[in-house]
C-alpha positions as CSV (number, residue, x, y, z in Angstrom):
1,X,-18.1,-12.3,-67.2
2,X,-14.3,-13.1,-68.9
3,X,-13.4,-9.9,-67.2
4,X,-14.5,-11.1,-64.1
5,X,-13.1,-14.8,-64.1
6,X,-9.9,-12.7,-65.5
7,X,-9.4,-10.4,-61.9
8,X,-10.1,-13.4,-60.1
9,X,-7.2,-15.4,-61.4
10,X,-4.8,-12.3,-61.1
11,X,-6.2,-11.7,-57.7
12,X,-5.1,-15.4,-56.9
13,X,-2.0,-15.5,-58.5
14,X,-1.3,-12.4,-56.7
15,X,-1.9,-14.0,-53.5
16,X,-0.2,-17.2,-54.5
17,X,3.4,-15.0,-55.0
18,X,3.0,-13.4,-51.8
19,X,2.7,-16.9,-50.0
20,X,5.5,-19.0,-52.2
21,X,9.1,-19.0,-50.7
22,X,11.0,-15.8,-52.2
23,X,14.4,-17.9,-51.4
24,X,15.3,-20.7,-49.1
25,X,18.6,-21.4,-46.9
26,X,18.6,-25.2,-46.0
27,X,14.9,-26.5,-45.7
28,X,14.2,-23.0,-44.1
29,X,12.3,-20.7,-46.3
30,X,11.2,-16.9,-46.3
31,X,8.0,-15.7,-48.2
32,X,7.9,-12.2,-50.2
33,X,5.4,-10.8,-47.8
34,X,8.2,-11.7,-45.0
35,X,10.6,-10.0,-46.8
36,X,8.7,-6.9,-47.8
37,X,7.5,-6.4,-43.9
38,X,11.4,-6.5,-42.9
39,X,12.0,-4.0,-45.8
40,X,9.5,-1.7,-45.6
41,X,10.7,-1.2,-41.8
42,X,14.0,0.2,-42.4
43,X,13.5,2.4,-45.2
44,X,16.1,3.3,-47.7
45,X,17.4,7.3,-47.9
46,X,15.1,9.4,-50.3
47,X,16.2,9.2,-53.6
48,X,17.4,5.7,-53.5
49,X,16.3,3.7,-56.6
50,X,13.0,1.3,-55.1
51,X,14.7,-2.0,-57.1
52,X,18.3,-1.2,-56.4
53,X,17.6,-0.9,-52.5
54,X,15.4,-4.1,-52.4
55,X,18.0,-5.9,-54.2
56,X,20.6,-4.8,-51.5
57,X,19.1,-5.6,-49.2
58,X,17.7,-9.5,-50.0
59,X,22.0,-9.9,-49.7
60,X,21.7,-8.5,-46.1
61,X,18.6,-10.1,-45.2
62,X,20.2,-13.9,-46.3
63,X,22.8,-13.1,-44.4
64,X,20.7,-12.1,-41.5
65,X,18.3,-15.1,-41.7
66,X,21.6,-17.5,-41.6
67,X,23.2,-16.0,-38.6
68,X,20.3,-16.3,-36.2
69,X,20.1,-20.0,-37.7
70,X,23.5,-20.2,-36.3
71,X,22.2,-19.0,-32.9
72,X,19.8,-21.6,-33.1
73,X,22.2,-24.3,-33.9
74,X,24.8,-23.1,-30.9
75,X,21.3,-23.4,-28.5
76,X,21.8,-19.4,-27.6
77,X,18.2,-19.4,-27.5
78,X,18.5,-22.2,-24.6
79,X,20.6,-20.0,-22.4
80,X,19.1,-18.6,-19.2
81,X,20.0,-14.6,-20.4
82,X,18.5,-15.3,-23.2
83,X,15.4,-16.3,-21.9
84,X,15.1,-14.3,-19.4
85,X,15.0,-11.1,-21.6
86,X,12.8,-12.7,-24.1
87,X,10.4,-13.7,-21.0
88,X,10.5,-10.0,-19.7
89,X,10.0,-8.3,-23.3
90,X,7.0,-10.2,-23.6
91,X,6.0,-9.1,-20.3
92,X,5.9,-5.4,-20.9
93,X,4.4,-6.0,-24.3
94,X,1.6,-7.6,-22.9
95,X,1.1,-5.3,-19.5
96,X,1.3,-2.3,-22.8
97,X,-1.9,-3.9,-24.1
98,X,-3.6,-4.3,-20.8
99,X,-2.7,-0.9,-19.5
100,X,-4.9,0.0,-22.9
101,X,-7.2,-2.3,-22.6
102,X,-8.0,-0.9,-18.9
103,X,-7.7,2.4,-20.5
104,X,-5.1,3.8,-19.0
105,X,-5.4,7.2,-21.1
106,X,-8.6,7.7,-19.5
107,X,-7.7,7.3,-15.9
108,X,-4.7,9.7,-16.8
109,X,-7.0,12.4,-18.1
110,X,-9.9,11.6,-15.3
111,X,-7.1,11.9,-12.8
112,X,-6.1,15.8,-14.8
113,X,-9.4,17.0,-14.9
114,X,-9.7,16.0,-11.0
115,X,-6.5,17.7,-9.9
116,X,-7.6,21.4,-10.9
117,X,-9.9,21.5,-8.3
118,X,-10.0,20.7,-4.5
119,X,-12.7,19.7,-2.8
120,X,-13.7,20.1,0.8
121,X,-15.0,17.2,2.0
122,X,-17.3,16.1,5.4
123,X,-18.4,12.4,6.0
124,X,-20.5,10.6,8.5
125,X,-18.7,7.4,9.0
126,X,-20.4,4.5,10.9
127,X,-17.2,2.2,11.0
128,X,-17.1,-1.7,11.3
129,X,-15.0,-2.4,14.2
130,X,-15.6,-5.4,16.3
131,X,-18.8,-5.4,18.7
132,X,-20.2,-3.8,15.5
133,X,-23.4,-5.4,14.1
134,X,-23.0,-5.2,10.5
135,X,-26.9,-5.3,9.7
136,X,-27.4,-2.8,13.0
137,X,-25.0,-0.5,11.1
138,X,-26.4,-1.5,8.0
139,X,-29.4,0.4,9.3
140,X,-27.9,3.0,11.0
141,X,-26.4,4.3,7.9
142,X,-29.6,4.4,6.3
143,X,-31.3,6.3,9.3
144,X,-28.9,8.9,8.9
145,X,-29.4,9.0,5.0
146,X,-33.0,9.7,5.4
147,X,-32.6,12.0,8.0
148,X,-30.3,14.1,5.3
149,X,-33.2,14.2,2.8
150,X,-35.2,15.5,5.2
151,X,-33.5,18.1,6.3
152,X,-30.7,16.9,9.0
153,X,-28.2,19.8,8.8
154,X,-25.0,17.2,8.8
155,X,-23.1,18.4,11.6
156,X,-26.2,17.5,13.8
157,X,-26.2,14.0,11.6
158,X,-22.0,13.6,12.6
159,X,-23.0,14.2,15.8
160,X,-26.2,11.7,15.9
161,X,-25.5,8.8,13.3
162,X,-21.3,8.0,13.3
163,X,-19.3,5.9,16.1
164,X,-16.1,7.0,14.8
165,X,-14.5,9.6,17.4
166,X,-11.8,11.4,15.6
167,X,-14.8,11.8,12.9
168,X,-17.3,13.2,15.4
169,X,-14.6,15.4,17.2
170,X,-13.7,17.1,14.0
171,X,-18.1,17.1,13.2
172,X,-17.1,14.7,9.8
173,X,-14.4,17.5,8.6
174,X,-12.1,15.6,6.5
175,X,-11.0,19.1,4.8
176,X,-9.8,19.2,1.9
177,X,-9.2,16.6,-0.7
178,X,-8.4,16.4,-4.5
179,X,-6.6,14.0,-6.7
180,X,-5.1,11.2,-5.3
181,X,-5.6,12.3,-1.4
182,X,-7.8,9.4,-0.7
183,X,-8.9,6.1,-2.2
184,X,-9.8,5.4,-5.8
185,X,-13.0,4.2,-4.6
186,X,-13.9,7.0,-2.0
187,X,-12.7,9.5,-4.9
188,X,-14.8,8.3,-7.3
189,X,-17.8,8.9,-4.7
190,X,-17.0,12.4,-3.8
191,X,-16.0,13.5,-7.6
192,X,-19.3,12.4,-8.7
193,X,-21.2,15.2,-6.1
194,X,-21.9,18.7,-6.6
195,X,-20.9,21.3,-4.4
196,X,-23.4,21.0,-1.4
197,X,-24.7,17.6,-2.1
198,X,-24.3,14.2,0.2
199,X,-23.8,10.9,-1.4
200,X,-25.9,7.8,-0.9
201,X,-24.6,5.4,1.9
202,X,-21.6,3.3,0.8
203,X,-19.7,0.6,1.8
204,X,-16.1,0.2,2.2
205,X,-14.0,-2.4,3.6
206,X,-13.6,0.3,7.0
207,X,-17.5,0.9,7.7
208,X,-20.1,2.6,6.1
209,X,-19.6,5.8,4.9
210,X,-22.2,8.9,3.5
211,X,-19.8,11.8,2.4
212,X,-20.5,15.3,1.5
213,X,-19.2,18.0,-1.3
214,X,-19.3,21.1,1.3
215,X,-17.6,23.3,-1.1
216,X,-15.3,23.1,-4.2
217,X,-12.4,25.6,-4.9
218,X,-9.5,26.2,-7.3
219,X,-6.6,23.4,-6.7
220,X,-3.9,25.6,-4.9
221,X,-1.1,23.4,-5.8
222,X,1.9,22.4,-3.6
223,X,3.7,24.0,-1.1
224,X,7.9,23.2,-0.7
225,X,8.6,24.1,3.2
226,X,10.7,24.1,5.7
227,X,9.9,23.9,9.7
228,X,11.3,24.3,13.3
229,X,9.6,22.0,15.5
230,X,10.1,22.5,19.2
231,X,7.9,18.3,19.8
232,X,6.1,18.8,23.3
233,X,6.5,15.2,25.3
234,X,3.5,13.6,26.6
235,X,4.3,13.8,30.1
236,X,5.4,17.4,29.3
237,X,4.0,19.5,32.7
238,X,2.7,23.2,32.6
239,X,5.8,24.6,33.2
240,X,7.6,23.0,30.4
241,X,4.9,23.6,27.7
242,X,5.1,27.0,28.7
243,X,8.5,27.5,28.5
244,X,8.6,26.0,24.9
245,X,5.9,28.3,24.2
246,X,7.8,31.0,24.9
247,X,11.0,29.8,23.4
248,X,9.2,29.1,20.3
249,X,8.2,33.2,20.2
250,X,11.7,33.7,20.5
251,X,13.1,31.5,17.8
252,X,10.6,33.4,15.4
253,X,11.8,37.0,16.1
254,X,15.4,35.7,15.8
255,X,14.2,35.0,12.4
256,X,12.0,37.3,11.4
257,X,14.0,40.1,12.8
258,X,17.7,39.6,13.8
259,X,19.1,38.2,10.5
260,X,20.2,34.7,11.4
261,X,19.8,31.9,9.0
262,X,16.1,29.6,9.4
263,X,18.6,26.8,8.6
264,X,21.2,28.2,11.0
265,X,18.0,28.3,13.7
266,X,17.1,24.5,12.5
267,X,20.4,23.3,13.1
268,X,20.5,24.8,16.5
269,X,16.5,24.7,17.9
270,X,14.7,21.8,15.9
271,X,14.1,18.7,17.5
272,X,12.3,16.7,14.3
273,X,14.0,13.7,13.8
274,X,13.6,13.5,10.3
275,X,14.1,17.0,8.6
276,X,16.6,18.1,11.2
277,X,19.6,16.6,8.8
278,X,17.7,18.2,5.4
279,X,17.8,22.0,6.7
280,X,14.5,21.2,8.3
281,X,12.9,21.2,4.6
282,X,10.1,18.1,4.7
283,X,8.7,16.6,1.8
284,X,6.2,18.5,-0.8
285,X,3.0,19.4,1.0
286,X,-0.1,18.8,-0.9
287,X,-3.7,18.6,-0.2
288,X,-4.8,16.1,2.4
289,X,-1.6,14.7,3.5
290,X,-1.4,16.5,7.0
291,X,-3.5,17.3,9.6
292,X,-5.7,20.2,8.4
293,X,-4.6,22.6,11.3
294,X,-0.9,22.2,10.0
295,X,-2.4,22.3,6.5
296,X,-3.8,25.3,7.1
297,X,-0.9,27.4,8.1
298,X,1.4,26.2,5.3
299,X,-1.0,27.5,2.6
300,X,-1.7,30.7,4.3
301,X,1.8,31.9,3.7
302,X,1.5,33.6,0.4
303,X,5.3,34.1,-0.8
304,X,8.5,32.7,-1.0
305,X,10.3,33.0,2.1
306,X,7.4,34.4,4.6
307,X,7.6,32.3,7.8
308,X,4.8,31.5,9.9
309,X,4.1,33.1,13.6
310,X,4.7,29.9,15.9
311,X,1.4,27.3,15.8
312,X,1.1,24.5,18.1
313,X,-0.7,20.9,16.9
314,X,-0.4,17.5,18.5
315,X,3.3,16.9,17.7
316,X,4.6,20.5,19.2
317,X,5.3,24.0,18.2
318,X,6.1,24.7,14.5
319,X,7.5,27.3,13.0
320,X,7.4,26.9,9.3
321,X,9.3,29.1,5.9
322,X,7.4,29.0,2.4
323,X,10.3,27.9,0.1
324,X,8.4,27.2,-3.1
325,X,4.8,27.4,-4.5
326,X,4.0,24.6,-7.1
327,X,1.1,25.4,-8.8
328,X,-1.2,22.7,-10.6
329,X,-0.5,22.2,-14.2
330,X,-3.4,23.3,-16.1
331,X,-2.3,21.7,-19.9
332,X,-3.1,18.5,-20.6
333,X,-1.1,17.8,-22.9
334,X,2.2,18.7,-21.0
335,X,4.1,14.8,-21.2
336,X,6.0,15.6,-18.1
337,X,2.6,16.4,-16.2
338,X,1.1,13.5,-17.9
339,X,3.9,11.0,-16.9
340,X,3.8,11.9,-13.9
341,X,0.1,11.0,-13.5
342,X,0.9,7.9,-15.3
343,X,2.7,6.9,-12.5
344,X,0.6,7.9,-10.1
345,X,-2.5,5.8,-11.5
346,X,-0.2,2.8,-11.8
347,X,0.9,3.5,-8.1
348,X,-2.3,4.0,-6.3
349,X,-3.9,0.9,-7.6
350,X,-6.6,2.6,-9.7
351,X,-5.2,0.9,-12.5
352,X,-5.3,-2.6,-10.7
353,X,-8.8,-1.7,-9.7
354,X,-9.8,-1.0,-13.7
355,X,-7.8,-4.1,-14.9
356,X,-9.3,-6.3,-12.5
357,X,-13.0,-5.6,-14.1
358,X,-11.5,-7.1,-17.7
359,X,-11.0,-10.8,-16.2
360,X,-14.8,-11.6,-17.2
361,X,-14.2,-10.5,-20.5
362,X,-10.7,-12.9,-20.3
363,X,-12.7,-15.9,-18.9
364,X,-14.4,-16.3,-22.1
365,X,-11.5,-15.3,-24.3
366,X,-9.3,-17.6,-23.0
367,X,-12.1,-20.4,-23.2
368,X,-12.6,-20.7,-19.1
369,X,-14.2,-24.2,-17.9
370,X,-15.0,-24.7,-14.2
371,X,-15.5,-28.8,-13.9
372,X,-18.0,-29.9,-11.2
373,X,-16.7,-30.8,-8.0
374,X,-18.2,-32.3,-4.6
375,X,-18.4,-28.9,-2.4
376,X,-18.1,-31.0,0.1
377,X,-15.4,-32.8,-0.2
378,X,-13.1,-29.8,-1.7
379,X,-13.6,-27.6,1.3
380,X,-12.2,-30.6,4.0
381,X,-9.7,-31.0,1.4
382,X,-8.7,-27.6,1.3
383,X,-8.6,-27.0,5.0
384,X,-6.1,-30.3,5.1
385,X,-4.2,-28.5,2.4
386,X,-4.0,-25.0,4.4
387,X,-3.2,-27.4,7.8
388,X,-0.9,-29.9,7.7
389,X,-0.7,-30.5,3.8
390,X,-2.1,-33.7,3.9
391,X,-4.1,-34.2,0.4
392,X,-4.9,-38.2,0.5
393,X,-7.7,-39.8,1.9
394,X,-10.2,-38.4,0.2
395,X,-12.3,-40.3,-2.6
396,X,-13.3,-37.3,-5.2
397,X,-10.7,-34.8,-4.8
398,X,-7.4,-35.5,-5.1
399,X,-4.2,-33.8,-6.4
400,X,-4.5,-34.4,-9.9
401,X,-8.2,-33.3,-9.8
402,X,-9.0,-30.7,-12.3
403,X,-10.7,-28.2,-10.7
404,X,-10.7,-25.8,-14.1
405,X,-9.2,-25.2,-17.2
406,X,-8.4,-22.8,-19.9
407,X,-7.6,-23.1,-23.8
408,X,-4.3,-24.3,-23.4
409,X,-3.9,-24.9,-19.4
410,X,-5.8,-27.4,-16.9
411,X,-5.6,-26.4,-12.8
412,X,-5.3,-29.0,-10.5
413,X,-6.2,-29.7,-7.0
414,X,-2.9,-29.7,-6.2
415,X,-1.7,-26.5,-7.8
416,X,-4.9,-25.0,-5.8
417,X,-3.5,-26.7,-2.3
418,X,-0.3,-25.0,-2.8
419,X,-2.1,-21.9,-3.0
420,X,-3.8,-21.8,-0.3
421,X,-0.9,-23.0,1.7
422,X,1.0,-20.0,0.3
423,X,-2.0,-17.4,1.4
424,X,-2.3,-19.0,4.5
425,X,0.7,-18.5,5.8
426,X,1.6,-15.6,4.7
427,X,-1.2,-13.8,6.4
428,X,-2.9,-12.7,3.4
429,X,-6.1,-10.9,4.3
430,X,-7.5,-13.4,1.5
431,X,-7.2,-16.4,3.3
432,X,-10.1,-14.8,5.8
433,X,-12.6,-15.5,2.2
434,X,-14.5,-18.5,2.6
435,X,-13.2,-21.4,1.0
436,X,-15.8,-21.1,-2.3
437,X,-15.2,-17.4,-2.4
438,X,-11.4,-18.0,-2.6
439,X,-11.7,-20.7,-5.6
440,X,-13.3,-17.6,-7.5
441,X,-10.7,-15.2,-6.7
442,X,-8.0,-17.6,-7.7
443,X,-9.9,-18.3,-11.3
444,X,-9.4,-14.8,-11.3
445,X,-5.7,-14.4,-10.4
446,X,-5.2,-17.6,-12.8
447,X,-7.1,-16.3,-15.9
448,X,-5.0,-13.2,-15.5
449,X,-1.5,-14.9,-15.7
450,X,-2.8,-17.0,-18.1
451,X,-3.7,-14.1,-20.5
452,X,-0.3,-12.4,-20.0
453,X,1.5,-15.6,-20.7
454,X,-0.7,-16.6,-24.1
455,X,-0.8,-12.9,-25.0
456,X,0.4,-13.3,-28.6
457,X,-2.7,-16.0,-29.1
458,X,-5.3,-12.5,-28.2
459,X,-2.9,-10.1,-30.4
460,X,-0.5,-11.6,-33.0
461,X,1.1,-8.5,-33.1
462,X,2.7,-9.4,-29.7
463,X,4.0,-12.6,-31.9
464,X,5.9,-10.9,-34.6
465,X,7.1,-8.6,-32.0
466,X,8.7,-10.5,-29.6
467,X,10.0,-13.0,-32.4
468,X,11.7,-9.9,-33.4
469,X,12.9,-9.0,-30.4
470,X,14.0,-12.7,-30.1
471,X,15.9,-12.6,-33.5
472,X,17.8,-9.3,-32.6
473,X,19.3,-10.9,-29.8
474,X,20.2,-14.2,-31.0
475,X,22.3,-12.1,-34.0
476,X,24.0,-10.3,-31.3
477,X,24.7,-13.3,-29.0
478,X,25.9,-15.2,-32.6
479,X,27.8,-12.3,-34.2
480,X,29.8,-11.5,-30.7
481,X,30.3,-15.6,-30.7
482,X,31.6,-15.8,-33.7
483,X,32.9,-12.5,-35.0
484,X,33.7,-10.0,-32.0
485,X,35.1,-11.8,-29.3
486,X,36.3,-14.4,-32.0
487,X,39.0,-11.5,-33.2
488,X,39.3,-9.9,-29.8
489,X,40.8,-13.4,-28.8
490,X,42.3,-15.0,-31.4
491,X,45.8,-12.8,-30.9
492,X,48.1,-15.2,-33.2
493,X,45.2,-14.5,-36.2
494,X,45.0,-10.7,-35.2
495,X,49.2,-10.6,-36.1
496,X,49.6,-12.2,-38.8
497,X,46.5,-10.4,-40.6
498,X,47.8,-7.2,-39.4
499,X,51.3,-8.4,-40.7
500,X,50.0,-9.2,-44.4
501,X,48.1,-5.9,-44.4
502,X,50.5,-3.2,-42.2
503,X,50.6,-1.1,-45.3
504,X,46.8,-0.2,-44.8
505,X,47.7,1.2,-41.4
506,X,49.5,4.3,-42.0
507,X,50.0,7.7,-39.4
508,X,49.4,10.8,-41.1
509,X,51.7,14.0,-40.7
510,X,50.6,15.4,-36.9
511,X,51.8,15.0,-33.3
512,X,52.2,13.8,-30.4
513,X,51.3,15.7,-27.3
514,X,50.5,15.5,-23.3
515,X,46.5,16.2,-23.6
516,X,45.3,17.7,-19.9
517,X,41.2,18.1,-18.8
518,X,40.2,19.7,-15.5
519,X,37.3,20.0,-14.2
520,X,38.4,23.5,-13.1
521,X,39.9,26.0,-15.5
522,X,41.7,27.7,-12.2
523,X,43.3,24.0,-12.0
524,X,44.4,23.7,-15.6
525,X,45.9,27.4,-15.7
526,X,48.2,26.7,-12.8
527,X,49.1,23.4,-14.7
528,X,49.9,25.5,-17.8
529,X,52.1,27.4,-15.6
530,X,53.9,24.1,-14.0
531,X,54.4,22.9,-18.1
532,X,55.9,25.9,-19.3
533,X,58.8,25.6,-15.9
534,X,59.2,22.0,-17.4
535,X,58.0,18.8,-18.2
536,X,60.4,16.2,-17.4
537,X,58.2,15.2,-13.9
538,X,54.7,15.9,-15.4
539,X,52.9,12.7,-14.3
540,X,54.0,13.4,-10.6
541,X,52.8,17.1,-10.8
542,X,49.4,16.4,-12.3
543,X,49.1,13.0,-10.0
544,X,49.0,15.8,-7.0
545,X,45.2,17.1,-8.3
546,X,43.8,13.3,-8.1
547,X,40.4,12.7,-10.2
548,X,40.3,16.3,-10.6
549,X,42.5,16.2,-13.8
550,X,42.7,13.4,-16.5
551,X,45.9,13.1,-18.6
552,X,47.4,11.4,-21.2
553,X,50.3,11.2,-23.9
554,X,49.2,10.1,-27.7
555,X,49.5,10.6,-31.4
556,X,46.9,12.8,-33.3
557,X,46.8,12.9,-37.1
558,X,46.4,16.5,-37.7
559,X,42.7,16.1,-38.7
560,X,42.3,14.3,-35.5
561,X,43.4,16.8,-33.0
562,X,41.5,17.1,-29.5
563,X,40.7,20.5,-29.7
564,X,39.5,22.8,-32.3
565,X,41.8,25.7,-31.8
566,X,44.8,25.9,-34.6
567,X,48.3,24.6,-33.3
568,X,51.6,25.9,-34.2
569,X,53.7,22.5,-34.9
570,X,56.7,22.8,-32.9
571,X,57.5,21.0,-29.8
572,X,56.9,22.6,-26.6
573,X,53.9,24.4,-28.2
574,X,50.9,24.4,-25.0
575,X,47.6,25.6,-26.9
576,X,44.7,27.6,-24.7
577,X,42.6,26.2,-22.8
578,X,39.4,25.5,-24.2
579,X,36.0,24.9,-22.6
580,X,34.2,21.0,-23.7
581,X,31.2,21.5,-25.1
582,X,30.2,17.9,-23.7
583,X,30.7,19.0,-20.1
584,X,32.2,22.0,-17.6
585,X,35.8,20.6,-18.0
586,X,38.9,22.0,-19.5
587,X,41.4,20.9,-21.8
588,X,45.0,21.7,-23.1
589,X,48.1,20.1,-24.7
590,X,51.3,20.1,-24.8
591,X,53.1,19.1,-28.0
592,X,56.3,16.9,-27.1
593,X,57.1,15.4,-31.3
594,X,56.3,16.3,-35.0
595,X,55.4,13.8,-37.8
596,X,55.9,15.2,-40.6
597,X,55.7,12.4,-43.1
598,X,53.2,8.9,-42.8
599,X,54.4,6.4,-41.2
600,X,53.3,2.7,-40.3
601,X,51.4,2.2,-37.9
602,X,52.7,-0.3,-34.8
603,X,50.9,-3.2,-34.4
604,X,49.4,-1.7,-31.4
605,X,48.6,1.4,-32.5
606,X,46.9,-0.1,-35.4
607,X,44.9,-2.9,-33.3
608,X,42.0,-0.9,-32.9
609,X,41.7,-1.1,-37.0
610,X,42.8,-4.1,-37.6
611,X,40.2,-5.7,-35.7
612,X,37.9,-4.1,-37.0
613,X,39.1,-5.2,-40.5
614,X,39.5,-9.0,-39.2
615,X,35.9,-9.2,-37.8
616,X,34.8,-8.5,-41.0
617,X,37.0,-11.1,-42.5
618,X,36.1,-13.6,-39.7
619,X,32.7,-12.3,-40.6
620,X,32.4,-13.7,-44.1
621,X,34.1,-16.9,-43.6
622,X,31.2,-17.7,-41.2
623,X,28.7,-16.7,-43.8
624,X,30.8,-19.1,-46.6
625,X,30.0,-21.6,-44.6
626,X,27.1,-21.1,-43.3
627,X,25.7,-20.7,-47.1
628,X,28.0,-24.1,-47.3
629,X,25.5,-25.8,-44.5
630,X,22.6,-24.3,-45.4
631,X,22.5,-23.5,-49.6
632,X,20.4,-20.3,-49.9
633,X,18.3,-20.5,-53.5
634,X,16.3,-17.5,-54.8
635,X,13.2,-18.1,-56.8
636,X,13.5,-15.9,-59.4
637,X,9.6,-15.7,-60.5
638,X,8.8,-14.8,-57.1
639,X,11.8,-12.2,-57.0
640,X,10.2,-10.6,-60.4
641,X,7.5,-10.0,-59.1
642,X,8.9,-7.8,-55.8
643,X,8.3,-4.1,-55.9
């Protein structure tokens, strides 16, 4: 029992020291836990004694907190740029969290798996166009489904039940599709089918569908092609059509037998305005992006450089050249592939669909509460808000009436009125919803906003990360104001510091040289020849080459030369032309002076070094002033327990 009591006391004391201030600065304090957390995020070099590292870091962390406090004193946290950056960072954190909640990784993996095969799809489609009765359309699609289950041929069912002309014309054939070809809702229906199976009736915003998985194949990827298009005008006569067909055959013969480049033929004959300026190249062709006939012609080409025979589509005569074959990656760990899929998942709306399903969970987390309202008067209030904007004259609904609330926010009828007006004026399809249905959508929208704005209430780590980000920005702002910019702007103080310490700023032995850098080795060689003749007018010589040549004359210490080769310390020496490692430029130097002994740098030559030293002086003076304003006291009892 005594042992247990002793352990309890030790644990309690340990927790107490964690919560006690390790140090204070003015009325502010920092706990042992906060300090150690910050220290552990900045690991010391291997082999460093931890206690020594902790002691050194304590001084740095005290200075850090003082500087951040100075930033708050200067109200840097109230500057628009700070507020904007802080808000954007928090939004990004919230986006990442919500994406994880929506299981974006699962969506990416799903898209990858679906991209591995192409599915040939057919559909029965009853479009809900003007004049079509929804009830009758629903009955028709159910009849079609029952007929299919009883063995009716799918093509025959298309002809009997579909009311969409384009669907009937193609016998319901949609061609091959793959991941991202169709809207996500359609894709989900189709990829749930085995080869030969058809789906149950599915209602979309367009109408009723029954999809069939006609056949599957291994994904054939994408193609890069160029084309020559001879567009056939809508009012073309038979004679004109025949002339264009003959011309297409002639161009094909030229392209395949005469040696004339395809690009030249594009320029001479193609009248496709979208591609003629780009050598006939069209965007990468994937499954389901173009008419089935056009797509089949492209994917029938087997080898790079293959040219198709002329073929006719509703746009005209096409002659296509295969430029590249891009197979689908089968590596589901390839970061480039996964990142491309991630962008498509985000861009195509399937992530938004997944996120939308999270709102019901968020409603509970955010403590959503709907207030009772008089529905009839609320609808009148809404109609008035949407038309003339008048919000008066109602007994039970006023602009200040609370419609619903979350834990830390109340939403009023006035806010609802502004939303309704904006929706109606924008022509958004939501504006056609029944008022009470639209209210439900508005509640979800505001819940989404509230959850993101208060994300730290649900994920404490966000608050910590945001604080770290904000303090880093404040530190930068404070340092710039009190040290960096001040050192640059205080010319008098800088010169005075240089005069008092000029013995520190010495040129070691070295050279003065003209440094010439060119984007072309040939140009550099030509300049070397010119310099050998004479350098009296070297600036004029170099200026003739424009932006292709950069030149400067500077002094260099022997261990800081702008080239890696050895040089001969004599005036007039020209180095070999040397290719730079960072780019494809070339450099040589011409020595104009030799400096055999150390010399004191001029103020201008030493300016950069002086600024660096002067900044340290200003920083120390600033810290001394801060420590007077906010006296620092280290709790030695707590410090002794820091390990």
